[in-house]
C-alpha angles and dihedrals in degrees: 000000000000092000090051092052090048090050093049091047091051091046091052093047091047092050091049092048090049092050091048092048090050091053093048096045098042109123095215139025115276097249093051092045092050092049092050092047091049090050090051091049091049091050092050091049091049091051090049091050092050092048090048092052092048092049091048091053090048092050092047089052091049091049091048090050092049091050090050094239093139 
């Protein structure tokens, strides 16, 4: 039981030290960093939607060609 408590104490201290180091080393304030990350995510999702639409059009054209609709 003592080893387990020592392990948990070390784990807690390590997590706290890591969180503190992250806050001190962060290149930008939290709000600004979150906004920039959200913008990057939105841009990636927009690109994925556009690629999905383009692929759908391409597949619909292929299907139409295979059916002989053209």
